[in-house]
C-alpha positions in Angstrom: -3.0 -83.7 61.8 -1.4 -80.3 62.0 0.4 -79.2 58.8 3.6 -77.2 59.3 6.3 -75.8 57.1 9.0 -78.5 57.2 11.9 -77.7 59.5 10.7 -74.5 61.1 7.4 -75.3 62.9 5.4 -72.5 61.3 1.6 -73.2 61.1 0.3 -72.9 57.5 -3.2 -72.1 58.7 -2.1 -69.3 61.1 -3.3 -65.9 60.1 -1.8 -62.5 60.7 -3.6 -60.4 63.4 -5.7 -57.7 61.6 -4.0 -54.9 63.5 -0.7 -55.6 61.7 -2.1 -54.8 58.2 -4.1 -51.9 59.6 -0.9 -50.4 61.2 0.9 -50.7 57.9 -1.9 -49.0 56.0 -2.1 -46.2 58.5 1.7 -45.6 58.4 1.7 -45.5 54.6 -1.2 -43.2 54.5 0.4 -40.8 57.0 3.3 -40.2 54.6 5.8 -40.5 57.5 8.0 -42.6 55.3 9.3 -41.2 52.1 10.5 -43.4 49.2 14.2 -42.4 48.5 17.3 -44.1 47.3 17.6 -45.5 50.8 14.0 -46.7 51.2 12.4 -48.6 48.4 9.0 -50.4 48.1 8.9 -54.1 47.5 6.2 -56.7 46.6 4.1 -57.9 49.5 5.1 -61.0 51.4 2.3 -63.5 52.1 3.5 -66.5 54.0 4.5 -69.1 54.8 2.0 -69.2 57.5 1.3 -65.8 59.0 4.7 -64.4 58.0 4.9 -61.3 55.9 3.6 -57.8 55.4 1.4 -56.1 52.8 3.9 -53.4 51.7 7.5 -54.3 52.6 10.2 -51.6 52.5 13.8 -52.4 51.6 16.1 -50.2 53.6 19.8 -49.5 53.2 20.0 -46.5 55.6 18.0 -44.7 58.3 17.8 -41.0 59.3 17.7 -39.5 55.8 20.5 -41.7 54.6 22.9 -40.7 57.4 23.0 -44.0 59.3 23.8 -46.9 56.9 23.2 -50.6 57.2 25.8 -53.2 56.5 23.2 -55.0 54.4 19.8 -54.2 53.0 17.0 -55.0 55.4 13.2 -55.4 55.1 10.7 -53.7 57.4 7.0 -53.0 57.7 6.3 -49.2 57.5 5.7 -48.5 61.2 9.2 -49.5 62.2 10.9 -46.8 60.2 9.6 -43.7 62.0 10.2 -45.4 65.3 13.8 -46.2 64.4 14.5 -42.7 63.1 13.0 -41.2 66.3 15.3 -43.5 68.4 18.3 -42.5 66.4 17.6 -38.8 66.6 16.6 -38.6 70.2 18.8 -41.3 71.8 21.6 -42.8 69.6 23.1 -39.6 68.1 22.9 -37.5 71.3 24.6 -40.3 73.2 27.2 -40.8 70.6 28.0 -37.0 70.6 28.1 -37.0 74.4 30.4 -40.0 74.9 32.5 -39.9 71.7 32.1 -36.4 70.3 30.9 -37.7 66.9 27.8 -39.3 65.4 27.0 -42.9 64.5 27.3 -43.5 60.8 26.2 -47.1 60.6 24.5 -50.1 62.2 25.1 -53.8 62.0 21.5 -55.0 62.2 18.9 -57.5 61.2 15.2 -57.4 60.5 12.7 -59.6 58.6 12.9 -63.3 59.1 10.0 -65.8 58.9 10.7 -67.7 62.2 9.5 -68.3 65.7 10.7 -66.4 68.8 14.3 -67.2 69.7 14.5 -69.6 66.6 12.5 -72.2 68.5 10.8 -75.0 66.6 7.4 -74.3 68.1 5.8 -71.4 69.9 4.7 -67.9 68.8 6.1 -66.2 65.8 8.8 -63.6 66.3 8.0 -59.9 65.5 10.8 -60.4 62.9 8.3 -62.5 61.0 6.2 -59.4 60.3 9.0 -56.9 59.6 8.1 -55.4 63.0 11.5 -55.7 64.8 15.1 -54.6 64.6 18.1 -56.5 66.0 21.2 -54.3 66.6 24.5 -55.9 67.0 26.9 -53.0 66.6 27.2 -49.2 66.1 29.8 -47.7 63.8 31.1 -44.2 64.7 32.0 -41.6 62.1 35.7 -42.3 62.6 35.2 -46.0 61.8 35.3 -47.3 65.4 32.8 -50.0 66.0 31.0 -50.5 69.4 29.5 -54.0 69.6 26.9 -55.1 72.1 28.8 -58.4 72.7 32.0 -56.7 73.8 30.9 -53.1 74.7 28.2 -54.0 77.2 31.0 -55.0 79.7 33.8 -53.3 77.9 35.3 -49.8 78.3 33.4 -47.5 80.6 32.4 -45.1 77.8 31.2 -48.0 75.6 29.2 -49.4 78.6 27.5 -46.1 79.3 26.8 -45.3 75.7 25.1 -48.6 75.2 23.1 -48.2 78.4 22.0 -44.7 77.3 20.7 -45.9 73.9 19.2 -49.0 75.5 17.2 -46.9 78.0 16.3 -44.5 75.2 14.9 -47.3 73.1 12.5 -48.2 76.0 10.8 -44.8 75.4 10.1 -45.7 71.8 9.5 -49.4 71.3 7.1 -51.8 72.9 9.6 -54.5 73.5 13.3 -54.0 74.2 15.6 -56.9 75.1 19.4 -56.8 75.6 22.2 -58.6 77.4 20.9 -60.1 80.7 17.3 -60.3 79.5 17.7 -64.0 78.6 20.4 -66.3 77.1 19.4 -65.3 73.6 20.1 -61.6 73.6 23.7 -61.5 75.0 25.1 -60.0 71.9 22.4 -57.7 70.5 19.4 -55.4 71.3 16.0 -56.6 70.1 13.6 -53.7 69.5 10.0 -54.2 68.3 6.5 -52.7 68.1 4.5 -55.7 69.3 1.1 -55.0 70.9 1.2 -56.7 74.3 -1.9 -57.5 76.4 -3.2 -54.4 78.3 -0.9 -52.1 76.3 2.1 -52.9 78.5 5.7 -52.5 77.4 8.7 -54.8 78.1 12.2 -53.5 78.8 14.7 -56.1 80.0 17.0 -56.3 81.7 16.3 -53.8 84.5 19.3 -51.5 84.7 20.6 -49.7 87.7 22.2 -46.9 85.7 21.9 -43.1 86.0 21.6 -41.7 82.5 23.8 -38.7 81.8 21.4 -37.3 79.2 18.0 -35.9 80.2 15.5 -36.6 77.5 13.6 -33.5 78.4 16.6 -31.3 77.6 18.1 -33.1 74.5 17.7 -31.4 71.2 17.1 -34.2 68.6 20.1 -34.7 66.3 19.5 -33.8 62.7 21.9 -35.0 60.1 23.4 -32.8 57.4 21.7 -33.2 54.0 23.3 -36.0 52.0 25.6 -35.1 49.1 23.9 -34.8 45.7 23.7 -38.0 43.7 22.7 -39.0 40.3 19.5 -40.5 41.6 16.7 -38.0 41.7 15.0 -37.7 45.0 13.3 -35.0 47.1 15.6 -33.3 49.4 14.2 -32.2 52.8 14.4 -28.5 53.5 16.3 -29.0 56.8 19.4 -27.3 58.2 21.7 -29.4 60.4 21.2 -28.6 64.0 24.5 -28.0 65.9 24.6 -29.3 69.5 23.8 -26.7 72.1 26.9 -25.5 73.9 27.5 -27.7 77.0 24.9 -30.3 76.0 27.4 -32.8 74.6 30.9 -33.4 75.9 34.0 -33.7 73.7 35.6 -37.1 73.2 38.1 -36.6 76.1 36.0 -34.3 78.3 35.1 -35.7 81.8 31.6 -37.1 82.0 29.2 -35.2 84.4 28.5 -37.0 87.6 25.0 -37.5 89.1 24.0 -35.0 91.8 25.2 -35.9 95.3 22.9 -38.3 97.0 21.1 -39.1 93.7 19.9 -42.7 93.7 20.6 -44.9 90.6 17.6 -44.8 88.2 16.0 -48.2 87.8 14.2 -48.7 84.5 11.6 -51.4 84.7 8.8 -51.6 82.2 8.1 -55.1 83.3 6.7 -58.3 81.9 7.9 -61.5 80.3 8.7 -61.8 76.6 
């Protein structure tokens, strides 16, 4: 008889793959993630089944506190540098280009001990290891909210912004799923650092979209240092980097068009999730 956790189909005897704990330890030892008022350590999570992580981090904001979360989320260490890289190199440059202002918040989800797509049986989701991020919406500095559910087929600027950040996420994460990938991801982006067979990556759906931002020419966005608070924390010695002239458009500036005769760029990193 196979014993399961009642109601969720999680195998009690299933064990976490050794690479997961190793990846956490390597990330923590690298000092890439700093403990601040936005990132706090928590007690290890061990089960049920293989769910959990050895050193969870409770997060209320990314990117040095400049991009807040609507609710505190739990991640394994390796996800945080990846998310910050995506925000700096894709999300904020795209927000500046299309809307003339940065993103200040995300509606997102993370750790959940469950199977893929909430199925009763089958493999565990990367969410079960704190190794995934679901993004439902982006909040701009002026308070506007761009949701995946409405924006993916909404106003042109919203459509193109979401496609820019989607394609950008495929350069950072091992699995990226969005509207059109399957019936489960019509209203959010799923980003994770799974290790797929043969080192392959998955980016679905395939998009026929010509990005307006060239990743080779983008200067990663750096937020202004947060205002001083009563909570003591180390402040990074960084200066805010201003966008290079002509790199980002103003909110009402016409968007640059692809070069004449340029074919739409198809992003296909292949595979089934």
